[in-house]
N, C-alpha and C positions, 0 to 999 in steps of 0.2 A: 498642565502637563499636554505637552504636544507632542502624537504619536502616531508614527508611519507603519499602516500595511500595506505588505505590497501581497502580490498574488492576490487579491482580492476580487470574486468574480459578482456578475449583478447580482445575483440570488442570493447574495451571502448579505448585501448592503442593509437591506432593513432590518434581520439580526443584531447589524453591530448599531445600529439608531437604536434599539429597543431594549436592547442590552446595556448599553453606556447609558444608559437614563442615572443609573443608580451611580453612579462614578462621576459622569458629568467629564470625562479629557477630551484634548480638542483632536479629534479624532481624523485623519486625511487616508484615504483608502483608494489605492490604486492598483490595476487588475496588471501593471509590471511585474515580472519575477526580478529577484535579482542575480542579475548575469552578466553584467557588463559594470563599466565605469560611470556610463551614463547613467544608467538606474541606479550606480551606488551614491549619485550627486545628490538625487532625489531626499536625501536621508540630510542635506543643510537645514538648518535649524531647527531638529527636532532634539527632543530630549530621550526617544524612547524609539527603537527601531523592531518592527515585528517580523519575522519570516515566517515561508513555510517549506514544504519540503520543494526541492529544485531552486532554492535560492542561497547562495553558495557562498558564505564571509570568508573569504580568502585572508591571507594578511595586509593584501592590497586593500582591499574593501575596507578592512579594520584599522589601516590607518588612514585611512580618508573618512573614516566615521571618529577618530578619536579626535583626529584636528576638526572637526566639526561641533565638537561637545558631546557628543551621541553618549549618556551615559550607562543607560541601560540598552541590552541586547536580548531579545528575546523568539522563542520559535514557538508558533503555536500543532506544534506537533510531538510525535512520544520521540521518533529519531531527533538528534543531535550531530550526525555524523556531516553534515554541508557545514557544519562550524568548526574553524580552525579552533577549539574549547579553550587546550593548551594557551594561544598564541593574546587569547580574549582573555582569560583570567590575567596573562602575563600586563595586558595595554589598562586594566586595570573596572574592564564591565562587566556589569551587573547582570547574571543572564540566568534565564530561566526558561522551560520547556512545559508542557501538557504531557502529566505521566501519563492519562489514559483518557480516555470518550467514550461515547456509547457503543459497547463490543459489537451489539445489533450490527451495525452498519457495514462494516467491514466482514464478520461472520456471513448477515444475510447474502451478498454480494458473493462469499464463497460457496454457499449450498444455492444458490440463485445457476449460477455457472455449473455445477457438476449435475444437475436435477435436468437442466436444459442439453445439458451434453450425452447423460444417460441414456434421456429418451428424444435424444436424434434430432432436437425442434428446430438448431437454425439448418440441418439440414433440410429437412422437411419444409421450413419454408422457403428455401433457395429453388427446390423443386417447384413449389407451386407457385414461388414467381416467374418461373421459366413457361407456369400453364401446364406442369405435368405433376397430373394429380394422383400418377399409380405409388403405390408398396413394392416397397424392396427388401430384402436382408438387412441394409444397414438400420433401419429402423426397426427392426424386432428390437422389442426390449428388454432388461433387467429389471426387477422392480426393486427400489432401495431397500424393503425389507426384506429382501433375498443377497444383502452386499454388505460387506464390510466395509465399513468407512476407516480409514485410518487419520488420524489427525496429531502431526508433528508439534510439539508448544501446546502446553494447557495451562497457559497465560489464559486471562480475560476474556480476548477474542476468542480462543482454539476452545475454553470450555463452554463458552456460548457457542459458536460453531457446531461443537460434541450434541451438545442439548437439542440443536435444532435437528440435526440427521437420528437422535436418537429418538425425536421426536415425532420423525417420517416413518421409524418402524428398523432404522439401519442398524445392525451390530457395530458396535463403535468400540475402536481399539485405538492407544493413544499413547503417545512418545513424551516424554520432556525430561530434558537433562537433569532435572530434579524434580522425583519423585511427588505426586500430589497426595494429600486425604481426604478423607470425607467425598470421593467421587466415584466411587463406587459402582453408583445403583446408576452412573451415565456412561460411564467409561471403562474398557477393562485395560489398563496397562501393561503394556507388553516391553518387550528388546526391541531396538530400533529395526533389526536384522528382520524381527516375525512380523513386526508390523510392514514393511517393505513386502515380504513374500506374501501376504494375507489378505491387503485392500484391493479394494475393487476401484475405489476412489481413495486418492492420497491428498488430502489439505493440511499445508504448509502453515503453519504461525507463529511462527519462530522469527527471536531477532536475530540480527545481523552481527555478528564478531566478528573481526579484521581477521585474528588470531587465529580462529578454527576456520576459517575457506568457508568453500562453497558447500553445500548439502545434496543438492540435484547435482550430481555425476553423473557422466554414461555409467559408473560401476554401482550407484542406484535407481538408475533407470533398468538397468537390466533384471537385474534383480525384481522387479516391479512384477506383477503378473501380467500376461499378455492380454489386450484388450483392456485394459485399467485406465483410471484417470487421475489426472496429475490438474491441481489445483493452485495455483500462487495466488495469492493476495497479501503478502506478507514483508519478501523484501528481494529486489530483482536480485542484487548480490546475491541471495545463496546460490541462484539456479547456472550453469552451466548451459547457455544459451544454445549452443552449438549439439549439444547433446540430446536437449531435450525436441530442438528441428528432427534430428537425426531417428530418433526414437518414434518420431511421429509418421516422418516419412517411409521409415522400415515396417511400417505398420505396430511395429510390437507395442504401442500406445492405442488407443480408442480416440481420445480427444483433449486436449487440454483448457485450462480457462485460465486468463495468467495477466493481471491488473498491476503489475510493477516488473520492469525489467532494465537491466544493468544497463546506465548509458542514454535511459531512455529522457533525460533532458533532450537531445539534440534533435527529437521530433514529436513528443510527446508535447500538448499546448499548442501543436505550429499545425499551420493550415498548408499542405500540401496538394490539393485537387488538382491544382491546373500546372501542375509541375512533376507528372506520374515518372518523366525519364531521369528526371535529377533524380529524385526520390529512389528509383531502384541501383543509380551508379553508387548515390554513398551510403544506402544503409540497405547493401545484398544480404545480409543473413537476415535483419528486420523482415524486408519484404517475403523471403522466404518463410516467414513464418506467418505472414499473410494473405499467402499462397494455397497455407494448409486450411483456412477457413472454406467449408462451415466444420468440421474437427475440430479446428482450432478458435477459443472467444479470445479476442483480448481488449479489454479497457484501457484508458489511460489516467491509471493511477487514480481510479473517481472511489474506491473503499468506504474512505469517511468522508462523501459526498452525500451528505443526507443532511436534514435539516434539523436532527437531534446532537450530531455529530459536532454538525458545525458549531451548533449555540455551545458546546461543550467545552469545544476549543476556544472559542473567543470570550467569554466569557470566566473560562479560565485563565486565561491570558489577563485580559483586564484585572482581575482577583491578585495575579502577579505580581502585579504593578503597584497596587493598593495596600500588599504586604510589605514589599519594598519600602514603600512613602511611609509608614506608621510604622515599620521596626526596624531597618535598615538589615532584614532579612527574607528570607522566604523560602517555604518548605519545596520548593520545587525548581532551586536552586540545578543548576547542568555542576556531576560535581566533575 
């Protein structure tokens, strides 16, 4: 069984080799993302293709895969909106995804961003870089135990983030479209409006549902407390980036930690180091966001970039194929 994995980073290769020992598949691991006809052509001769986020299986790509004889089309992600699922099903591909992986990976990034911004660590480090060792009012911090932290989305990741914030002493408020039971010792569940109005830090951990539109809008931000902090390690599509920038530029928000941005495929995982003028003219909105550093921390969708999360995604993907081969069905089929 020959499997092509797109978007494999060098640090992941040993994990693939180790986890594949019990399956003995023939693996081809490439760093390329599926984003062109040329990268789609790399699937020739493979039975199974595995994508990751920002690998786009469009109708054109799916037609190419079908002509190459690819039978299994998987993604090693929770999200599946980078695949034209209805058309893939129409063509008869067997599909599968990874329903969950280490929730600590993304939750820990959210907490790290929040605590760094709360204590003005990036700001202080930037001053020290310039040999300015003075203390100023922006460095005067609130302690997390005196803060309300609002968690939007109380699934595995959101609840893990809530437990971490609670462990630091914060008062944790939570909102989910489907209220949870058995979590009252960690989270006080409130309405969305109450959470927004009372939180010093808001961390979003909700899925993006196209029909529901964006969650973080100009109206949402206006309801947030002045000098509060926004964290988004979930989905870029949940957030009106222009509105977030305006809230920061007006000093309504103290800071923001952002790991995912709508349209990120245009610049994440690319190096523009020697193309500054081109970058600024091509992506003026993103440049405005970057100019707000050190009040804004932006990371290139690395929430799941940990040893545990990567192992979970790889092993589940390999198990998905085994289940299909053994039973012709898979519990992680994309519906």
